[in-house]
N, C-alpha and C positions, 0 to 999 in steps of 0.2 A: 654616483656617490656611494661610498662604502657604507654598508649597514653594520652596526655593532653586532658582534657575535651573540648568538642566542636569541635574536629578535626576528620576528616574522611579520609579513603583511597579513592582515586578517583573512583575506580571501585567496592567499597564495597556496599552491599545492604544498602538502605537508612534506617535510624534509626528514622524516623519521628514517633511520637506517634499518636495513634488513640484511642479515648475513646468513648464508647457508653454507654447510660444510662441517668439518670436524672441529672447528674452533669452539671452545667452551666459553661460557659467559665469564666476564671479568669478575674477579673476587673482591676488588676494592669497593668501598661504599657500603650501603645498608645490606643486611643479610637477605639472601633469596628466600622466598616463601613458597611452600608447596600447596597443592590443592588438598582438600580434606580427604582422608582415607575412606570415608564413607561412599566415595564415588564408585568403589567396587560393587557395592550393593545396588546403587542406582543403575549401573550398566546391565543388570540382570533383565532389564526391560527388553533387551534385544531378543530374549527367548520367548516373549509373549506372542509375536506373529506366528511362529511355527506351532506353538501350543494351540492357539485359536484355530489355525487352519486344520490341525488334526481333529480337534473337537467338532468343528463345523462339518468336516467330511464324514466323520463317524456318525453324526446326527442325521445327515442326509441319507447315508447308505445303511442306516440302522445297525451300525457296528461291523459291517462286512468290509474288512480291509484286505484286499488281495496283495500279491507280491509287488505289482506295479505301483500300487498306492504307497506301500512301505518305502519303495525306492525313491519316489517323488518326495515324500515327506522327509525322508532321511537327507536327501540332497538339500531341501529347503532349510532344514535345521542346521546342516553343516555350513551353508552360506552365512546364516545369521551368527553362528558361532565365530566364524572367521572375522566378520565385521565387528563383533563385540571385542575380540582379542586385539584387533588393529586399533580400535578406539581406546581401549585400555592402555595400550603402549603409549599412545599420544598423551593421554591425560596424566599418567603416572610419571612421565618425563617432563611435565610442564613446571616451570619455575617463573616467578615474577617478583618485581620489586619496583618501588618508586624511588629513584635516585636523583635528588635535586629536582630539576625540571623535566626529567625523562621518566617515562614508564617503560620498563624493560621486561620483555617476555622471552623466555628460552624454552624450546620444546624440541622433541625428537630424540630418537635413540641412534639410528643409523644415519639418516639424513637430518642433521641438526639445523635448527633455524633460530636465530637471535634477532629480535626486533627492538629498536629503540624509537619511541614515539614521544616527541615533545608534548608536554602537557597542554600548551596553549594551542595545539592543533586538534585537540579532542573536541568533537562536536557534541557528544552526549554519552552518558553512561546509563545503560538500561539494565534493570534487574528483573529477571523472570524466574519462575519456579513452577515446573509441571508437577502433577500429582506425585510422581516418584521422588522428585527432589524435596517436596514438602513433607513427605512421610519421614524422611531422614534429616529434616531441618536444614536443607541446603538450598542454594540459589545459583543461578547462572548470571554472570556479569558480562554484558556486551559493550565494548568500548567502540564508539563510532568516531572515525577520523575522516580527514579530507583526502588522504592519500589513496592511491589506486594500485598499490602493489601488494600481491599476495593475499591469501585468505579471501573473504567476501569483500572484494573491492577495498582492501586495506583495513578492514575492521579486525578487532581482536576479541576473542571470547574466552572467558575464564569460567570453567564449569566447577561445580562442587565447592563453593565457598560458603562459610557460615554467614547467616543473615546479617549479624552485626558487623562482621568483617567486610562484607560487601558494601554496606552503607557507609562505613568509614572510608573505604577506598573511593567510593563515588564522591564523598565530601572533599577528600583531598584533591582529586583530579579536577573537580569543577569549582574549586575555590576561586571566586572572582570578586571584584569590588561591586557593591550594591549599585543597581541601576537607579536612575532618577525618573523612570517612566511613570506617568500618571496611571493610577489603578483605582478601581472601585471594589477590590476584593475585600473579604472579611478581614477582621483584625488578625486572624491566624493565617492569613494568606490564601484562604480558600476562594477560588473563583466560581466553581460549580461543583455540585455533588449529585449523586444519583437520585432521580425522582422516578418512581415506578409508574407515574402517569405516562412516561415516555414509552411504555411497552407497546402502545398502539402503533408506534413507528417501526417496531422490530420486524413485523411480517412484510414490510414494504421493500422486499428485496427478492430477486430471483434465485439467490443462492440456495435457499431452502429446497425448492423444487429441483434445481439442477443437482444439488448434493444427493437427493434421493435417487435421481436417475443415474448419477455416476456410481453410487454404491451398488445399485441394482445391476448395472452393467459389469462392474468388477466382480460381483458375486457370480454372474453367469459365466464370465471368463474363467474364473477359478474352478467352477464346477466342470466346465468343458475340458479343462486341463486334467481333471481327475476322471474323465470318462462319463460324466453325467451330462447328457445332451440338454441344451437350452429348451428344446421343444417339450421335453418332459416336464421341466420346471414350469413353463408357461401353461401347459395343460393342467397341471396341479393347481396353479393360481386361478385359472378360469373355473375349475371345479369348486374351489373354495368360495369364489364370489357367487356361485349359484346361478350363473347366467348361461343361457344357451345361444342367444343371438349375438352376432358380432357387434352391433351398435350398442346393445346393452352392456357388453363387456367393455367397450371403449368408454362409454359414459361413466360407468361405475369405477373403472380404473382411473380415469382422469380426475374424478372427484376425490378418490382415495389419495392419489398422488398430491393433489393440491392441499388437501387437509393435512396429510403427513408432512408435506413440505413446509406449510405454514407453521405447524408446531415445531418442526426442526429449526426453522429460521428464528423463531422466538427463543427456543432453547439455546441455540448457538449464540445469539446476541446477548441473552441474559448471562450466559457463562462468561462471555468476553468482557461485559461491562459491569459485572457484579461488584459492588463496593466501590463504584467509580468515584473518584475525587480528583479534581483538577485544581492545582494550587500554584502559587508563586512563593519560592522559598526566600530566605533572608538575603540571599545574593542576587535575587531577581530572576533566577532560573525557573523555567516552567517545568512542572512535573505532573504526570498523569499516572494515577494508581488505580488498577482495576483487575478483575479476574476472579473466578470462583475456583475451578479446578487448577487452572494454570494462572498464578498471580503474575502481574506485570507492573513494573514500576519504570516508566519511560520518562526521560528527562531531555530537555533542550536548553543548551546554554543561551542565556539572554543575549550574549554578544553575537550570536549567530542568527538571531531573528532578523528577517528582512521584510516581513509583512504578514498578512493574514489572508485566509481564503475561506469563502463560504461555498461548500460543495452541495449540489442538489441533484442527486440521481433522479431519473424521471419519475419512478413510482413514489419515492419519498417526497418529491416536489409536489406531485398531485395530491398527496396527503397533507401538505402544508408544513413539511419538515425540512430540515437541513442539517449539515454537519459542519463543524469548524475545523480547519486544518491550518497547520503552521507553514509559513514560507520561510525556510531557514536553510543555511548552507550546511552541507554534510549529509543531506537526506537523499541525494541523487544516486540511489542504488540501481543495480541492473534489474532487480526483481520488482515489478510493479506492486505486487501484493505486499512486499516488505516495505516499500516506500509508503504505501497507504497506512500501514500499521504504525510506522514511525511518526508520521506527520499529523495523523488524525487526533484531534484534541477532545472531541466529544462524540457520543453516540448520536443517533437520530433524535433531534430535539425540535421544538417549535422554531420557526424561522425568526420570530421576533426575539426569542431568547438567544439564538445564534448570533444575531446582530449585536445584542448587548455584550455577549462574551467577546466578540470580535473587537468592540470598542474598548473593553478592558485590556485585552492583550495588546492592541495597537496603541493604547494610551492617548486616544483622541475621541472627543465627544463633539457632535454625534458620531456614530460609527461610520467610518468611510465606506462601508458596504451598503449604506442606506441612502447615500446622496443621489440625486437625479443624474442620469447619464445622458450623454449626447447620442441621439439616434443615428443610425447609419443610413446612407442613401438607398433609394428604392432599387437601384441596380443590384445591390446585395441580395434583395429578395428575389429578383428575377434569376440571379445565378443559382440560388438554392432550389427554386422550383424547376429550373431546367435540369439541374444535376439529379434531382429526385426522379423526374420523369424519364430521363435517359437510363437511370439505374433500373427502374421498374421495367421499362420496355425492353432493355437489353436482357434482363433476366428472363422475362416471359418469351422472348424470341427463341430461346434455345428449345423448350418443349414444342413451340409452334413449328419450327423447322423440322424437328424430328417427327412431329405428327404427320407432316406431308408425306413422309416415306415409310413410317411404321404403322401407326394406328391413329384413328381420329380421336381417341380418348385424350391423347396428348394435346390436341388442338383445343378441346374443351377445358382442359386444365389450364392452358395458357390464357384464354380469354377470361376465365373466371378469376384467375390470379390477378390479371391486370385490372379487372373491375374492382377488386378488393384493395389492391396495393396502391393504385394511383391516388385515391382519396387519402389513404394513410400517408403516402409520401408527401402529398401537398400539405397536409396538416403538420407533419414534422418539419417541412421546409419553412412554413410560416412561423412555427415555434422557434426554430433556429434563428430566424431573422429577428424576431422580437427579443431574443436573448442578447443580441449585439448591443454594445454600448461602451462608452469610455468617457473619462473626465479627469481633471486634476483638482484635488481638494486638500489643502493643508500640506502635510508632509508626505502625502501619498498620491500616486497615480492609480486610477481604478480602471480595470478592463473586465468585461463580462462576455461570455461566449459559451456555446454548447447547448445541446438539446437532450441527448440521452444522459448526460451529466453536465448540468449547467454549473459554471464556475464563475464566481465573482471574486477577483483578486485585487487586493489593495497592497500595492508594492511601494516600499519606501523609495522616495525619489533619489535620495543620496546613495542608494544601493545599485542604481543603474550605471553600468560601466560602458554601455554602447547601444547603438540602434542598428537594426537590420531591416532593410526595406525589401520586400519580396513582391514581385509582380509577374504573374503568369500571363500567357498570351490573352486569355479571356479577360483577365483583370485589366490589362492595358486597353483592350477594346472598350471596356466599360468605364475607364477612367478611375479604377480602384487600385488599392494596394493593401498589403498586410504589413503593418508596422510592428516590429517585435522589439521589446525592451530586453536587452541582454543583461544578465545578472549572474552572480555566483550561486544563486539558489535555484531550486527546481530541477527536475529530471532532465529537461531539455536545455536548461540554462537560459531560457527566454520566455517571456509572457507576451502573447500576441494581441494585437487589435486588428481583427479580421475585417477585410473588405470595407475599408474606410476610403472616402474620397482623398486622392493623393495630396492635394494641398492642405486639406484639413488634418490629415494624418501627420504631415510634416510640422504643421503648426502645433499640434498636440505634443509631439516629441520635443519641439523647441521650448514649449511652455513648461513641460514636465521637468526637463533638465536643461536649463538655459546654457547657451554657449557650447554645448557638446556637439550639436548638429549644425550650429551656425556657419562654420566655414564651408559647408557643402550646400547651403541654401542659396538660391538665386532670388534675392529680394525684389528684383524687378518683375 
């Protein structure tokens, strides 16, 4: 059947045009608009890394800069200058306009590119501003689309717009009819706002400690490149700690790293979620505003919502916290960290509050993330214990075999590691089994899984476009299967029900979306 021109299926790939070459943008229609000229000042931030490197090296060497150091620093500065000039050419040649139902963006001087994006293919318009943009009163607008051609998987970014101009552009691009979803938000549309009692959940992440370790490693690498040996730096640190014995140095260093990492985790989380406000606008779109140094205003079109997710990383779960994330089309980026930033709707908050927010977003009371779930068969528990034991024994077998030929020390390392890791693996396997569950309730099907990051996903049943049944050889022997609901949302495009009994899994799929799987079922 022919489809009228200018209409699109909601979950179809975007049909925005993209042209490269010498062709100039069309002159008919609304006038083209430029980025703000203050972008020239913002791009001076490219000179900060070489300046900091020079200052850091001068501080470590007490101002003694030899000719080799001057050459290295000069090359570093030249590289950043070239990057700054290349970026400036891109930004100064950028033009954009909204012509009817199309967003058109033209950029490039030698290799020109013209993109036409249908407005109804836009998934979200996010506004951010780092400290440099904020100093000059500018913001960055990122338009998220469904298409996968060019740029960051089809996305378009407009840097250096005035704040009022950016918000007007977002209003125009996200104009939709108001939704009729049930909500318990405030009269002004606010669903949640920052509560500093949530600070207790901020340290429950490993990124603070890992961040300190990564920065320390990068600093050692940089100093080694300038001729300062890492051994000298470590010797200086040991001297500053005032310890002579190795075990004292390890204990003091570990405590210092944990303390600094905890403070760093709190500081980073506070900066990211400062001024947090989660709200629903007049058109039913969801918006998250947050950030201290770098302000962020992230939006998700209500038409793209396909469900809600409660994410519980292990440490956060042990502390009784959780995060709420959106299940929406257009968030399936290649970069996992970028996906997390786009879909995360709350910081770490109490689990009960997370369920309340999920109920508000889903428009269903009680929250679909709180309903009792069907437990999975004991065969799923046996599979997880077997997998954990084989992983531990296989890992410990490597030093054990090497110890037979090299040194008995490796044999002791192997059996001590197995003695510690086997109970830990058994606990994680049991926890992973207890996480498993599924059910159908109201407009949603619910699945739960994961141990290091437990996820409870409430997926709208009418958003399921197919089912995928996966059975490995070990699953077939145990009579199990993994039933996956395929949808246009999510990075993988499917949400699994792991290790369910085959007949029960097929019955669940048929109940969740009647008649979709029926032609393939043997009722006998």
